N, CA, C and O atoms as a GROMACS GRO file, in nm:
protein
  592
    1ASP      N    1   0.101  -0.096  -0.013
    1ASP     CA    2  -0.005  -0.027   0.012
    1ASP      C    3   0.086   0.114   0.001
    1ASP      O    4   0.030   0.214   0.046
    2GLU      N    5   0.249   0.134  -0.068
    2GLU     CA    6   0.276   0.211  -0.042
    2GLU      C    7   0.378   0.285  -0.213
    2GLU      O    8   0.461   0.236  -0.291
    3VAL      N    9   0.312   0.414  -0.200
    3VAL     CA   10   0.378   0.393  -0.352
    3VAL      C   11   0.512   0.436  -0.372
    3VAL      O   12   0.515   0.558  -0.358
    4ILE      N   13   0.638   0.384  -0.403
    4ILE     CA   14   0.770   0.340  -0.409
    4ILE      C   15   0.812   0.446  -0.546
    4ILE      O   16   0.896   0.534  -0.528
    5GLY      N   17   0.761   0.431  -0.651
    5GLY     CA   18   0.766   0.485  -0.796
    5GLY      C   19   0.664   0.466  -0.885
    5GLY      O   20   0.582   0.374  -0.878
    6ILE      N   21   0.667   0.579  -0.994
    6ILE     CA   22   0.584   0.586  -1.138
    6ILE      C   23   0.639   0.532  -1.241
    6ILE      O   24   0.677   0.639  -1.288
    7PHE      N   25   0.658   0.493  -1.279
    7PHE     CA   26   0.695   0.458  -1.473
    7PHE      C   27   0.612   0.432  -1.542
    7PHE      O   28   0.516   0.360  -1.514
    8ALA      N   29   0.637   0.497  -1.668
    8ALA     CA   30   0.552   0.461  -1.777
    8ALA      C   31   0.622   0.406  -1.910
    8ALA      O   32   0.715   0.487  -1.923
    9LEU      N   33   0.630   0.342  -1.988
    9LEU     CA   34   0.670   0.294  -2.130
    9LEU      C   35   0.589   0.328  -2.197
    9LEU      O   36   0.470   0.302  -2.176
   10ILE      N   37   0.648   0.419  -2.332
   10ILE     CA   38   0.517   0.420  -2.418
   10ILE      C   39   0.627   0.421  -2.576
   10ILE      O   40   0.730   0.477  -2.612
   11GLY      N   41   0.501   0.295  -2.649
   11GLY     CA   42   0.586   0.308  -2.777
   11GLY      C   43   0.691   0.182  -2.792
   11GLY      O   44   0.629   0.084  -2.832
   12ALA      N   45   0.794   0.162  -2.778
   12ALA     CA   46   0.869   0.068  -2.813
   12ALA      C   47   0.798  -0.076  -2.771
   12ALA      O   48   0.705  -0.088  -2.692
   13THR      N   49   0.856  -0.167  -2.833
   13THR     CA   50   0.791  -0.327  -2.757
   13THR      C   51   0.957  -0.359  -2.760
   13THR      O   52   0.987  -0.448  -2.682
   14ASP      N   53   1.063  -0.307  -2.831
   14ASP     CA   54   1.188  -0.385  -2.821
   14ASP      C   55   1.296  -0.304  -2.730
   14ASP      O   56   1.340  -0.208  -2.792
   15PHE      N   57   1.344  -0.316  -2.614
   15PHE     CA   58   1.437  -0.206  -2.557
   15PHE      C   59   1.569  -0.253  -2.562
   15PHE      O   60   1.580  -0.363  -2.508
   16SER      N   61   1.666  -0.209  -2.605
   16SER     CA   62   1.819  -0.178  -2.637
   16SER      C   63   1.849  -0.200  -2.462
   16SER      O   64   1.774  -0.180  -2.366
   17ARG      N   65   2.001  -0.254  -2.468
   17ARG     CA   66   2.085  -0.271  -2.335
   17ARG      C   67   2.070  -0.135  -2.290
   17ARG      O   68   2.067  -0.124  -2.167
   18GLU      N   69   2.058  -0.008  -2.367
   18GLU     CA   70   2.034   0.156  -2.317
   18GLU      C   71   1.963   0.206  -2.241
   18GLU      O   72   1.961   0.278  -2.141
   19ASP      N   73   1.861   0.114  -2.356
   19ASP     CA   74   1.713   0.177  -2.331
   19ASP      C   75   1.678   0.108  -2.175
   19ASP      O   76   1.605   0.176  -2.103
   20VAL      N   77   1.714   0.011  -2.136
   20VAL     CA   78   1.676   0.025  -2.028
   20VAL      C   79   1.785   0.021  -1.874
   20VAL      O   80   1.750  -0.011  -1.761
   21ARG      N   81   1.892   0.054  -1.911
   21ARG     CA   82   1.965   0.143  -1.825
   21ARG      C   83   1.908   0.232  -1.807
   21ARG      O   84   1.895   0.244  -1.685
   22LEU      N   85   1.837   0.354  -1.886
   22LEU     CA   86   1.801   0.457  -1.886
   22LEU      C   87   1.660   0.467  -1.818
   22LEU      O   88   1.630   0.583  -1.790
   23ALA      N   89   1.549   0.355  -1.779
   23ALA     CA   90   1.444   0.307  -1.762
   23ALA      C   91   1.485   0.289  -1.636
   23ALA      O   92   1.389   0.320  -1.565
   24ARG      N   93   1.619   0.240  -1.537
   24ARG     CA   94   1.640   0.204  -1.429
   24ARG      C   95   1.691   0.312  -1.375
   24ARG      O   96   1.676   0.314  -1.252
   25ALA      N   97   1.741   0.395  -1.414
   25ALA     CA   98   1.753   0.552  -1.384
   25ALA      C   99   1.647   0.620  -1.338
   25ALA      O  100   1.612   0.646  -1.223
   26ILE      N  101   1.584   0.654  -1.480
   26ILE     CA  102   1.454   0.694  -1.432
   26ILE      C  103   1.417   0.668  -1.316
   26ILE      O  104   1.400   0.764  -1.241
   27CYS      N  105   1.398   0.560  -1.277
   27CYS     CA  106   1.266   0.480  -1.177
   27CYS      C  107   1.368   0.497  -1.042
   27CYS      O  108   1.326   0.520  -0.929
   28VAL      N  109   1.474   0.484  -1.068
   28VAL     CA  110   1.579   0.520  -0.952
   28VAL      C  111   1.548   0.677  -0.892
   28VAL      O  112   1.503   0.692  -0.778
   29LYS      N  113   1.567   0.755  -0.951
   29LYS     CA  114   1.538   0.926  -0.989
   29LYS      C  115   1.406   0.949  -0.928
   29LYS      O  116   1.396   1.048  -0.855
   30THR      N  117   1.253   0.839  -0.953
   30THR     CA  118   1.130   0.898  -0.914
   30THR      C  119   1.153   0.850  -0.754
   30THR      O  120   1.127   0.919  -0.656
   31TYR      N  121   1.196   0.742  -0.753
   31TYR     CA  122   1.202   0.678  -0.633
   31TYR      C  123   1.245   0.758  -0.515
   31TYR      O  124   1.208   0.740  -0.399
   32SER      N  125   1.350   0.871  -0.568
   32SER     CA  126   1.416   0.922  -0.486
   32SER      C  127   1.338   1.040  -0.470
   32SER      O  128   1.331   1.087  -0.356
   33LEU      N  129   1.297   1.078  -0.534
   33LEU     CA  130   1.194   1.206  -0.517
   33LEU      C  131   1.135   1.195  -0.433
   33LEU      O  132   1.162   1.260  -0.332
   34ILE      N  133   1.004   1.091  -0.437
   34ILE     CA  134   0.927   1.034  -0.414
   34ILE      C  135   0.947   1.038  -0.190
   34ILE      O  136   0.888   1.087  -0.093
   35LYS      N  137   1.052   0.964  -0.214
   35LYS     CA  138   1.159   0.936  -0.057
   35LYS      C  139   1.165   1.076  -0.059
   35LYS      O  140   1.045   1.104  -0.063
   36LYS      N  141   1.235   1.200  -0.059
   36LYS     CA  142   1.275   1.297   0.018
   36LYS      C  143   1.132   1.329   0.016
   36LYS      O  144   1.095   1.329   0.134
   37ALA      N  145   0.992   1.367  -0.096
   37ALA     CA  146   0.914   1.399  -0.042
   37ALA      C  147   0.801   1.373   0.046
   37ALA      O  148   0.698   1.430   0.085
   38GLY      N  149   0.868   1.254   0.061
   38GLY     CA  150   0.804   1.197   0.186
   38GLY      C  151   0.843   1.217   0.358
   38GLY      O  152   0.770   1.208   0.457
   39ASP      N  153   0.992   1.249   0.344
   39ASP     CA  154   1.046   1.264   0.441
   39ASP      C  155   1.016   1.428   0.575
   39ASP      O  156   1.036   1.547   0.552
   40LYS      N  157   0.976   1.375   0.677
   40LYS     CA  158   0.929   1.468   0.732
   40LYS      C  159   1.027   1.567   0.769
   40LYS      O  160   1.037   1.684   0.732
   41ASN      N  161   1.122   1.477   0.877
   41ASN     CA  162   1.257   1.526   0.895
   41ASN      C  163   1.351   1.618   0.780
   41ASN      O  164   1.457   1.664   0.825
   42ASN      N  165   1.322   1.644   0.655
   42ASN     CA  166   1.409   1.677   0.549
   42ASN      C  167   1.467   1.796   0.546
   42ASN      O  168   1.390   1.885   0.511
   43LYS      N  169   1.608   1.840   0.577
   43LYS     CA  170   1.667   1.952   0.607
   43LYS      C  171   1.679   2.018   0.488
   43LYS      O  172   1.685   2.141   0.484
   44HIS      N  173   1.686   1.916   0.339
   44HIS     CA  174   1.736   1.940   0.215
   44HIS      C  175   1.618   2.098   0.184
   44HIS      O  176   1.497   2.112   0.203
   45TYR      N  177   1.723   2.191   0.131
   45TYR     CA  178   1.647   2.300   0.032
   45TYR      C  179   1.672   2.263  -0.114
   45TYR      O  180   1.745   2.171  -0.152
   46THR      N  181   1.581   2.372  -0.212
   46THR     CA  182   1.616   2.385  -0.324
   46THR      C  183   1.741   2.462  -0.301
   46THR      O  184   1.802   2.467  -0.194
   47ARG      N  185   1.772   2.520  -0.407
   47ARG     CA  186   1.854   2.603  -0.444
   47ARG      C  187   1.786   2.773  -0.418
   47ARG      O  188   1.863   2.860  -0.376
   48HIS      N  189   1.639   2.805  -0.446
   48HIS     CA  190   1.552   2.865  -0.413
   48HIS      C  191   1.541   2.930  -0.284
   48HIS      O  192   1.557   3.052  -0.271
   49THR      N  193   1.507   2.827  -0.162
   49THR     CA  194   1.492   2.829  -0.050
   49THR      C  195   1.564   2.846   0.038
   49THR      O  196   1.537   2.898   0.147
   50LEU      N  197   1.726   2.778  -0.023
   50LEU     CA  198   1.857   2.787   0.050
   50LEU      C  199   1.888   2.927   0.031
   50LEU      O  200   1.944   2.982   0.126
   51LEU      N  201   1.855   3.016  -0.101
   51LEU     CA  202   1.869   3.151  -0.066
   51LEU      C  203   1.831   3.241   0.040
   51LEU      O  204   1.897   3.327   0.098
   52GLN      N  205   1.692   3.196   0.054
   52GLN     CA  206   1.586   3.250   0.092
   52GLN      C  207   1.637   3.252   0.213
   52GLN      O  208   1.657   3.367   0.252
   53TYR      N  209   1.677   3.136   0.317
   53TYR     CA  210   1.720   3.057   0.404
   53TYR      C  211   1.819   3.143   0.457
   53TYR      O  212   1.808   3.214   0.557
   54ILE      N  213   1.950   3.127   0.357
   54ILE     CA  214   2.069   3.274   0.386
   54ILE      C  215   2.057   3.373   0.454
   54ILE      O  216   2.108   3.420   0.556
   55ASP      N  217   1.915   3.420   0.324
   55ASP     CA  218   1.933   3.610   0.337
   55ASP      C  219   1.869   3.592   0.514
   55ASP      O  220   1.925   3.628   0.618
   56ASN      N  221   1.739   3.528   0.497
   56ASN     CA  222   1.675   3.557   0.647
   56ASN      C  223   1.729   3.547   0.776
   56ASN      O  224   1.690   3.603   0.879
   57ALA      N  225   1.885   3.416   0.752
   57ALA     CA  226   1.929   3.403   0.887
   57ALA      C  227   2.078   3.532   0.897
   57ALA      O  228   2.139   3.562   0.999
   58LEU      N  229   2.103   3.588   0.751
   58LEU     CA  230   2.191   3.720   0.760
   58LEU      C  231   2.091   3.798   0.805
   58LEU      O  232   2.159   3.886   0.859
   59GLN      N  233   1.993   3.826   0.820
   59GLN     CA  234   1.939   3.959   0.839
   59GLN      C  235   1.866   3.932   0.998
   59GLN      O  236   1.816   4.034   1.045
   60ARG      N  237   1.860   3.844   1.057
   60ARG     CA  238   1.855   3.790   1.186
   60ARG      C  239   1.938   3.829   1.249
   60ARG      O  240   1.939   3.898   1.351
   61ASP      N  241   2.031   3.776   1.175
   61ASP     CA  242   2.195   3.701   1.289
   61ASP      C  243   2.289   3.810   1.221
   61ASP      O  244   2.388   3.759   1.168
   62ALA      N  245   2.279   3.968   1.209
   62ALA     CA  246   2.358   4.020   1.139
   62ALA      C  247   2.501   4.053   1.171
   62ALA      O  248   2.588   4.087   1.091
   63GLU      N  249   2.511   4.036   1.307
   63GLU     CA  250   2.633   4.030   1.403
   63GLU      C  251   2.713   3.886   1.423
   63GLU      O  252   2.833   3.876   1.446
   64GLN      N  253   2.627   3.783   1.409
   64GLN     CA  254   2.733   3.653   1.375
   64GLN      C  255   2.808   3.622   1.219
   64GLN      O  256   2.773   3.661   1.108
   65SER      N  257   2.912   3.543   1.256
   65SER     CA  258   2.928   3.477   1.161
   65SER      C  259   2.876   3.386   1.080
   65SER      O  260   2.774   3.335   1.126
   66HIS      N  261   2.930   3.324   0.913
   66HIS     CA  262   2.786   3.212   0.883
   66HIS      C  263   2.926   3.163   0.787
   66HIS      O  264   3.035   3.220   0.772
   67ALA      N  265   2.892   3.079   0.749
   67ALA     CA  266   2.949   3.028   0.613
   67ALA      C  267   2.895   2.958   0.548
   67ALA      O  268   2.801   2.900   0.602
   68LEU      N  269   2.922   2.924   0.402
   68LEU     CA  270   2.866   2.850   0.347
   68LEU      C  271   2.977   2.759   0.241
   68LEU      O  272   3.045   2.804   0.149
   69LEU      N  273   2.966   2.602   0.297
   69LEU     CA  274   3.060   2.541   0.240
   69LEU      C  275   2.968   2.485   0.038
   69LEU      O  276   2.847   2.480   0.016
   70HIS      N  277   3.038   2.467  -0.025
   70HIS     CA  278   3.040   2.413  -0.184
   70HIS      C  279   3.113   2.238  -0.174
   70HIS      O  280   3.232   2.225  -0.142
   71VAL      N  281   3.058   2.163  -0.193
   71VAL     CA  282   3.084   2.087  -0.197
   71VAL      C  283   3.051   1.967  -0.379
   71VAL      O  284   2.965   1.889  -0.419
   72ASP      N  285   3.179   2.022  -0.429
   72ASP     CA  286   3.176   1.935  -0.562
   72ASP      C  287   3.240   1.787  -0.611
   72ASP      O  288   3.359   1.752  -0.612
   73ILE      N  289   3.115   1.708  -0.653
   73ILE     CA  290   3.160   1.516  -0.661
   73ILE      C  291   3.276   1.557  -0.804
   73ILE      O  292   3.228   1.561  -0.918
   74ASP      N  293   3.399   1.579  -0.785
   74ASP     CA  294   3.462   1.548  -0.919
   74ASP      C  295   3.471   1.431  -0.966
   74ASP      O  296   3.486   1.320  -0.916
   75LYS      N  297   3.455   1.484  -1.108
   75LYS     CA  298   3.438   1.355  -1.197
   75LYS      C  299   3.312   1.286  -1.190
   75LYS      O  300   3.310   1.199  -1.277
   76LEU      N  301   3.237   1.289  -1.141
   76LEU     CA  302   3.098   1.234  -1.157
   76LEU      C  303   3.079   1.169  -1.350
   76LEU      O  304   3.043   1.062  -1.399
   77HIS      N  305   3.115   1.274  -1.396
   77HIS     CA  306   3.108   1.200  -1.526
   77HIS      C  307   3.156   1.081  -1.594
   77HIS      O  308   3.106   1.023  -1.690
   78VAL      N  309   3.280   1.048  -1.515
   78VAL     CA  310   3.331   0.957  -1.530
   78VAL      C  311   3.259   0.856  -1.458
   78VAL      O  312   3.260   0.774  -1.551
   79ILE      N  313   3.212   0.810  -1.389
   79ILE     CA  314   3.125   0.723  -1.266
   79ILE      C  315   3.018   0.723  -1.414
   79ILE      O  316   3.036   0.634  -1.498
   80ASN      N  317   2.942   0.796  -1.429
   80ASN     CA  318   2.816   0.801  -1.541
   80ASN      C  319   2.838   0.693  -1.697
   80ASN      O  320   2.780   0.595  -1.742
   81ASP      N  321   2.958   0.781  -1.741
   81ASP     CA  322   3.060   0.733  -1.849
   81ASP      C  323   3.078   0.579  -1.849
   81ASP      O  324   3.076   0.502  -1.945
   82ASN      N  325   3.099   0.552  -1.711
   82ASN     CA  326   3.204   0.426  -1.687
   82ASN      C  327   3.057   0.306  -1.633
   82ASN      O  328   3.045   0.187  -1.664
   83TYR      N  329   2.983   0.372  -1.565
   83TYR     CA  330   2.940   0.257  -1.486
   83TYR      C  331   2.817   0.295  -1.480
   83TYR      O  332   2.744   0.237  -1.400
   84GLY      N  333   2.767   0.394  -1.558
   84GLY     CA  334   2.562   0.423  -1.618
   84GLY      C  335   2.564   0.532  -1.524
   84GLY      O  336   2.660   0.580  -1.464
   85HIS      N  337   2.441   0.564  -1.521
   85HIS     CA  338   2.403   0.722  -1.460
   85HIS      C  339   2.317   0.658  -1.315
   85HIS      O  340   2.318   0.724  -1.212
   86VAL      N  341   2.234   0.506  -1.326
   86VAL     CA  342   2.222   0.475  -1.161
   86VAL      C  343   2.365   0.451  -1.084
   86VAL      O  344   2.353   0.478  -0.965
   87ALA      N  345   2.464   0.418  -1.111
   87ALA     CA  346   2.583   0.447  -1.048
   87ALA      C  347   2.575   0.617  -1.002
   87ALA      O  348   2.560   0.666  -0.891
   88GLY      N  349   2.585   0.662  -1.097
   88GLY     CA  350   2.602   0.778  -1.029
   88GLY      C  351   2.499   0.876  -0.943
   88GLY      O  352   2.521   0.960  -0.855
   89ASP      N  353   2.377   0.831  -1.006
   89ASP     CA  354   2.287   0.874  -0.872
   89ASP      C  355   2.287   0.854  -0.754
   89ASP      O  356   2.258   0.934  -0.665
   90THR      N  357   2.346   0.660  -0.738
   90THR     CA  358   2.416   0.654  -0.606
   90THR      C  359   2.492   0.720  -0.528
   90THR      O  360   2.470   0.748  -0.411
   91VAL      N  361   2.628   0.758  -0.622
   91VAL     CA  362   2.707   0.843  -0.537
   91VAL      C  363   2.651   1.006  -0.503
   91VAL      O  364   2.701   1.094  -0.432
   92ILE      N  365   2.548   1.006  -0.569
   92ILE     CA  366   2.520   1.190  -0.504
   92ILE      C  367   2.424   1.149  -0.418
   92ILE      O  368   2.409   1.241  -0.339
   93GLU      N  369   2.338   1.042  -0.386
   93GLU     CA  370   2.270   0.977  -0.294
   93GLU      C  371   2.345   0.995  -0.182
   93GLU      O  372   2.321   1.061  -0.081
   94HIS      N  373   2.483   0.898  -0.228
   94HIS     CA  374   2.560   0.871  -0.054
   94HIS      C  375   2.665   1.027  -0.062
   94HIS      O  376   2.754   1.031   0.023
   95VAL      N  377   2.659   1.109  -0.126
   95VAL     CA  378   2.723   1.247  -0.070
   95VAL      C  379   2.578   1.329  -0.012
   95VAL      O  380   2.604   1.412   0.075
   96ARG      N  381   2.496   1.323  -0.031
   96ARG     CA  382   2.371   1.407  -0.021
   96ARG      C  383   2.355   1.349   0.141
   96ARG      O  384   2.304   1.426   0.222
   97ASN      N  385   2.392   1.234   0.180
   97ASN     CA  386   2.336   1.135   0.289
   97ASN      C  387   2.442   1.166   0.341
   97ASN      O  388   2.397   1.218   0.443
   98VAL      N  389   2.600   1.179   0.355
   98VAL     CA  390   2.661   1.241   0.454
   98VAL      C  391   2.649   1.360   0.514
   98VAL      O  392   2.662   1.382   0.634
   99ILE      N  393   2.619   1.458   0.405
   99ILE     CA  394   2.616   1.597   0.409
   99ILE      C  395   2.491   1.646   0.544
   99ILE      O  396   2.495   1.723   0.640
  100GLU      N  397   2.405   1.571   0.496
  100GLU     CA  398   2.296   1.599   0.600
  100GLU      C  399   2.332   1.498   0.716
  100GLU      O  400   2.276   1.539   0.818
  101GLU      N  401   2.388   1.406   0.736
  101GLU     CA  402   2.407   1.342   0.862
  101GLU      C  403   2.528   1.440   0.929
  101GLU      O  404   2.583   1.431   1.038
  102LEU      N  405   2.541   1.502   0.857
  102LEU     CA  406   2.714   1.629   0.934
  102LEU      C  407   2.628   1.764   0.977
  102LEU      O  408   2.675   1.856   1.042
  103ALA      N  409   2.528   1.758   0.941
  103ALA     CA  410   2.472   1.913   0.972
  103ALA      C  411   2.392   1.916   1.061
  103ALA      O  412   2.301   1.833   1.065
  104ASN      N  413   2.408   2.016   1.157
  104ASN     CA  414   2.320   2.071   1.278
  104ASN      C  415   2.197   2.153   1.257
  104ASN      O  416   2.166   2.230   1.166
  105LYS      N  417   2.145   2.122   1.348
  105LYS     CA  418   1.991   2.166   1.331
  105LYS      C  419   1.966   2.265   1.255
  105LYS      O  420   1.877   2.257   1.170
  106ASP      N  421   2.042   2.378   1.272
  106ASP     CA  422   2.021   2.492   1.231
  106ASP      C  423   2.046   2.539   1.079
  106ASP      O  424   1.996   2.623   1.005
  107ASP      N  425   2.138   2.454   1.071
  107ASP     CA  426   2.247   2.414   0.926
  107ASP      C  427   2.132   2.422   0.800
  107ASP      O  428   2.012   2.419   0.829
  108ALA      N  429   2.169   2.430   0.681
  108ALA     CA  430   2.070   2.385   0.570
  108ALA      C  431   2.172   2.375   0.430
  108ALA      O  432   2.265   2.439   0.382
  109VAL      N  433   2.076   2.226   0.392
  109VAL     CA  434   2.150   2.177   0.279
  109VAL      C  435   2.062   2.201   0.172
  109VAL      O  436   1.942   2.223   0.161
  110SER      N  437   2.179   2.187   0.080
  110SER     CA  438   2.092   2.236  -0.088
  110SER      C  439   2.188   2.142  -0.183
  110SER      O  440   2.311   2.146  -0.182
  111HIS      N  441   2.087   2.039  -0.284
  111HIS     CA  442   2.165   1.983  -0.372
  111HIS      C  443   2.159   2.142  -0.482
  111HIS      O  444   2.052   2.196  -0.509
  112LEU      N  445   2.252   2.178  -0.515
  112LEU     CA  446   2.270   2.344  -0.638
  112LEU      C  447   2.268   2.265  -0.761
  112LEU      O  448   2.194   2.336  -0.829
  113SER      N  449   2.311   2.125  -0.864
  113SER     CA  450   2.287   2.118  -0.965
  113SER      C  451   2.321   1.958  -0.940
  113SER      O  452   2.285   1.898  -0.839
  114GLY      N  453   2.386   1.906  -1.036
  114GLY     CA  454   2.391   1.730  -1.081
  114GLY      C  455   2.506   1.695  -0.969
  114GLY      O  456   2.483   1.604  -0.890
  115ASP      N  457   2.633   1.768  -0.963
  115ASP     CA  458   2.741   1.739  -0.876
  115ASP      C  459   2.772   1.828  -0.774
  115ASP      O  460   2.886   1.856  -0.738
  116CYS      N  461   2.651   1.881  -0.720
  116CYS     CA  462   2.720   2.006  -0.640
  116CYS      C  463   2.597   2.012  -0.546
  116CYS      O  464   2.481   1.991  -0.579
  117PHE      N  465   2.644   2.045  -0.424
  117PHE     CA  466   2.604   2.079  -0.298
  117PHE      C  467   2.636   2.204  -0.244
  117PHE      O  468   2.739   2.268  -0.262
  118GLY      N  469   2.513   2.239  -0.158
  118GLY     CA  470   2.600   2.368  -0.072
  118GLY      C  471   2.548   2.322   0.070
  118GLY      O  472   2.439   2.265   0.082
  119LEU      N  473   2.651   2.356   0.204
  119LEU     CA  474   2.582   2.364   0.324
  119LEU      C  475   2.616   2.478   0.416
  119LEU      O  476   2.728   2.496   0.464
  120PHE      N  477   2.490   2.571   0.443
  120PHE     CA  478   2.514   2.674   0.537
  120PHE      C  479   2.495   2.673   0.654
  120PHE      O  480   2.388   2.643   0.707
  121LEU      N  481   2.652   2.721   0.739
  121LEU     CA  482   2.657   2.674   0.884
  121LEU      C  483   2.637   2.793   0.914
  121LEU      O  484   2.699   2.885   0.862
  122ARG      N  485   2.515   2.814   1.034
  122ARG     CA  486   2.479   2.914   1.076
  122ARG      C  487   2.533   2.925   1.160
  122ARG      O  488   2.580   2.818   1.197
  123GLY      N  489   2.568   3.049   1.249
  123GLY     CA  490   2.632   3.058   1.364
  123GLY      C  491   2.814   3.005   1.366
  123GLY      O  492   2.883   2.954   1.455
  124THR      N  493   2.835   3.036   1.257
  124THR     CA  494   2.990   2.911   1.235
  124THR      C  495   3.108   3.001   1.173
  124THR      O  496   3.112   3.056   1.062
  125ASP      N  497   3.211   3.001   1.287
  125ASP     CA  498   3.307   3.048   1.243
  125ASP      C  499   3.422   3.026   1.106
  125ASP      O  500   3.416   2.917   1.049
  126GLU      N  501   3.487   3.091   1.074
  126GLU     CA  502   3.582   3.003   0.936
  126GLU      C  503   3.658   2.885   1.003
  126GLU      O  504   3.686   2.781   0.943
  127ALA      N  505   3.691   2.911   1.144
  127ALA     CA  506   3.796   2.792   1.200
  127ALA      C  507   3.677   2.680   1.184
  127ALA      O  508   3.705   2.604   1.091
  128SER      N  509   3.596   2.658   1.226
  128SER     CA  510   3.496   2.547   1.279
  128SER      C  511   3.406   2.515   1.103
  128SER      O  512   3.342   2.412   1.080
  129ALA      N  513   3.420   2.607   1.022
  129ALA     CA  514   3.374   2.560   0.920
  129ALA      C  515   3.479   2.469   0.812
  129ALA      O  516   3.440   2.386   0.730
  130ALA      N  517   3.586   2.501   0.832
  130ALA     CA  518   3.724   2.450   0.844
  130ALA      C  519   3.747   2.289   0.797
  130ALA      O  520   3.776   2.216   0.702
  131GLU      N  521   3.695   2.294   1.000
  131GLU     CA  522   3.683   2.164   1.058
  131GLU      C  523   3.567   2.059   0.962
  131GLU      O  524   3.580   1.959   0.891
  132ARG      N  525   3.448   2.147   1.006
  132ARG     CA  526   3.328   2.070   0.870
  132ARG      C  527   3.350   2.005   0.805
  132ARG      O  528   3.316   1.888   0.792
  133ALA      N  529   3.440   2.099   0.723
  133ALA     CA  530   3.452   2.073   0.563
  133ALA      C  531   3.583   1.931   0.568
  133ALA      O  532   3.571   1.825   0.507
  134GLN      N  533   3.676   1.961   0.639
  134GLN     CA  534   3.717   1.836   0.669
  134GLN      C  535   3.661   1.727   0.691
  134GLN      O  536   3.682   1.637   0.609
  135LEU      N  537   3.574   1.701   0.806
  135LEU     CA  538   3.524   1.613   0.864
  135LEU      C  539   3.417   1.507   0.696
  135LEU      O  540   3.421   1.392   0.655
  136ILE      N  541   3.344   1.623   0.658
  136ILE     CA  542   3.303   1.566   0.521
  136ILE      C  543   3.353   1.517   0.442
  136ILE      O  544   3.303   1.422   0.382
  137LEU      N  545   3.524   1.588   0.406
  137LEU     CA  546   3.612   1.502   0.317
  137LEU      C  547   3.604   1.378   0.381
  137LEU      O  548   3.594   1.267   0.329
  138ASP      N  549   3.611   1.414   0.518
  138ASP     CA  550   3.709   1.206   0.601
  138ASP      C  551   3.629   1.131   0.569
  138ASP      O  552   3.649   1.023   0.512
  139THR      N  553   3.513   1.184   0.605
  139THR     CA  554   3.373   1.088   0.591
  139THR      C  555   3.339   1.017   0.428
  139THR      O  556   3.303   0.903   0.398
  140LEU      N  557   3.364   1.120   0.354
  140LEU     CA  558   3.293   1.074   0.221
  140LEU      C  559   3.414   0.935   0.179
  140LEU      O  560   3.387   0.823   0.135
  141GLU      N  561   3.547   0.994   0.211
  141GLU     CA  562   3.681   0.940   0.201
  141GLU      C  563   3.644   0.757   0.272
  141GLU      O  564   3.664   0.647   0.219
  142LEU      N  565   3.601   0.784   0.372
  142LEU     CA  566   3.551   0.689   0.446
  142LEU      C  567   3.472   0.572   0.381
  142LEU      O  568   3.493   0.451   0.368
  143VAL      N  569   3.379   0.654   0.346
  143VAL     CA  570   3.273   0.585   0.266
  143VAL      C  571   3.265   0.480   0.150
  143VAL      O  572   3.211   0.370   0.138
  144ALA      N  573   3.359   0.578   0.054
  144ALA     CA  574   3.410   0.562  -0.071
  144ALA      C  575   3.504   0.416  -0.040
  144ALA      O  576   3.473   0.317  -0.106
  145SER      N  577   3.612   0.405   0.055
  145SER     CA  578   3.684   0.335   0.078
  145SER      C  579   3.650   0.187   0.132
  145SER      O  580   3.721   0.086   0.129
  146SER      N  581   3.519   0.207   0.183
  146SER     CA  582   3.444   0.115   0.221
  146SER      C  583   3.360   0.045   0.125
  146SER      O  584   3.365  -0.076   0.144
  147GLU      N  585   3.317   0.065   0.070
  147GLU     CA  586   3.244   0.007  -0.065
  147GLU      C  587   3.321   0.000  -0.186
  147GLU      O  588   3.276   0.020  -0.298
  148GLY      N  589   3.436  -0.030  -0.158
  148GLY     CA  590   3.490  -0.050  -0.258
  148GLY      C  591   3.498   0.007  -0.372
  148GLY      O  592   3.567  -0.043  -0.461
   0.00000   0.00000   0.00000
């Protein structure tokens, strides 16, 4: 009784390997969107709502320092080209999960584009922001090495 995805095929009756790979990628992306929409504890912001959050924080806490971390997945296109978009989407999901797990309750996480995330650290000085950035890098490196 739970919707986990929606997928419709129109037209072709004979599917190439590439068609099947693309269909799987669409299913995974659809599932991810449905899952995110139903997550009541979602700290994830759109690019637009992140900008609003930052603007509000800067107006409310003008005297405090804040930081914005930009996380870019290097060479994601290589993963997509060699292993398919499902693998690339899995990498994006892992990175998003790590960033969200390491975010504090007042932080805001946004998926800015295909391979880029933003993490706004409210009330954080430069040294603390650098420490958090290093923690994210170290955690992602651990996740990558443990999954081979």
